[in-house]
C-alpha positions in Angstrom: -4.9 -19.2 11.0 -4.1 -17.7 13.8 -4.2 -13.8 15.3 -0.6 -14.0 15.1 -0.3 -14.5 11.5 -3.1 -12.0 10.6 -1.6 -9.9 12.5 1.4 -9.8 10.2 -0.5 -10.1 7.5 -2.5 -6.9 8.0 0.5 -5.5 9.5 2.5 -5.9 5.8 -0.8 -4.7 4.2 -0.6 -1.3 6.2 3.4 -0.7 6.1 2.6 -1.1 2.2 -0.4 0.8 2.4 1.1 3.5 4.1 4.2 3.2 2.0 2.4 4.1 -1.2 1.0 7.5 0.7 4.6 8.6 1.3 6.1 8.1 -2.3 2.7 9.8 -3.4 3.1 12.6 -1.0 6.7 12.3 -2.1 6.8 12.6 -5.7 3.6 15.0 -6.1 4.7 18.2 -7.4 5.4 21.0 -5.0 5.6 24.2 -7.9 9.1 23.1 -8.6 10.1 22.8 -12.8 10.0 19.5 -13.9 13.7 17.6 -14.5 15.3 17.6 -17.6 15.8 14.1 -17.9 14.6 10.3 -16.2 18.1 10.4 -14.4 18.1 13.8 -12.9 13.8 13.2 -11.9 15.0 9.8 -10.3 17.6 11.0 -8.4 15.8 13.9 -7.1 12.9 12.0 -6.5 15.4 9.7 -4.2 16.0 12.7 -2.0 13.0 13.4 -0.7 12.2 12.5 2.8 8.8 10.9 1.8 10.2 8.8 -1.0 12.8 7.8 1.4 10.6 7.0 4.0 8.4 5.4 1.4 11.0 2.8 0.5 12.3 2.1 4.0 8.4 0.9 4.7 8.3 -1.3 1.4 10.9 -3.2 2.9 9.9 -3.7 6.5 6.5 -4.4 4.7 8.6 -7.3 2.7 9.7 -8.6 6.5 6.6 -8.4 7.6 5.2 -10.6 4.7 7.9 -12.6 5.0 6.8 -13.8 8.3 3.3 -13.9 7.4 4.4 -16.9 4.8 6.2 -19.0 6.8 3.5 -19.5 8.7 0.5 -19.9 6.8 -0.6 -21.0 2.7 0.4 -18.5 0.2 -3.6 -18.8 -1.5 -5.0 -18.0 2.0 -2.5 -15.0 2.5 -2.6 -13.3 -0.4 -6.0 -12.0 -0.9 -5.3 -9.7 1.9 -2.5 -8.0 0.2 -6.0 -6.3 -2.1 -6.7 -4.9 1.4 -4.0 -2.1 0.3 -6.1 -1.0 -2.4 -8.9 -0.5 -0.4 -6.3 1.4 2.3 -4.8 3.3 -0.4 -8.3 4.7 -2.1 -9.4 6.2 1.4 -5.8 7.6 2.0 -6.3 9.1 -2.0 -9.2 10.6 -1.1 -8.7 11.9 2.5 -5.3 13.0 1.8 -4.8 14.0 -1.8 -8.1 14.4 -2.7 -8.9 11.8 -5.2 -12.6 11.2 -6.2 -13.9 8.3 -5.5 -16.8 7.1 -7.5 -19.8 5.0 -7.1 -17.6 2.3 -9.3 -14.7 2.6 -7.1 -16.7 2.5 -4.3 -18.5 -0.7 -5.7 -15.2 -1.8 -6.4 -13.5 -1.5 -2.8 -16.9 -3.1 -1.3 -16.1 -6.0 -3.6 -12.8 -6.3 -2.6 -13.7 -6.4 1.0 -16.5 -9.0 0.8 -13.5 -11.0 -1.3 -11.1 -10.7 1.8 -13.8 -11.3 4.4 -14.8 -15.0 2.4 -11.5 -15.9 2.1 -10.4 -15.0 5.7 -13.7 -17.6 6.8 -12.7 -20.6 4.5 
């Protein structure tokens, strides 16, 4: 795998992880009353800038992913997607105070190990 292809993959994963953080921030309660129905909730969420930015980043991530897939095997590229879990676990802890216990930390370490093994194959 070339550095350019790896760069596309990592940029796609990063864009998707940041998109997740923005979506979480956009739908987190801010002291407002909960909407009455699903339609009202969806419309309300779509009006939030963080949600719109998150959706836009997902689109960018998808375009980058297409570029990566055009250059390498799916079976080599796809394991890198799991790095998104690593990034969002760290971001969730740092930005939202989410707990990262021993089991989750061990799982993150296993993910990183697996991605390193695939990258070297």
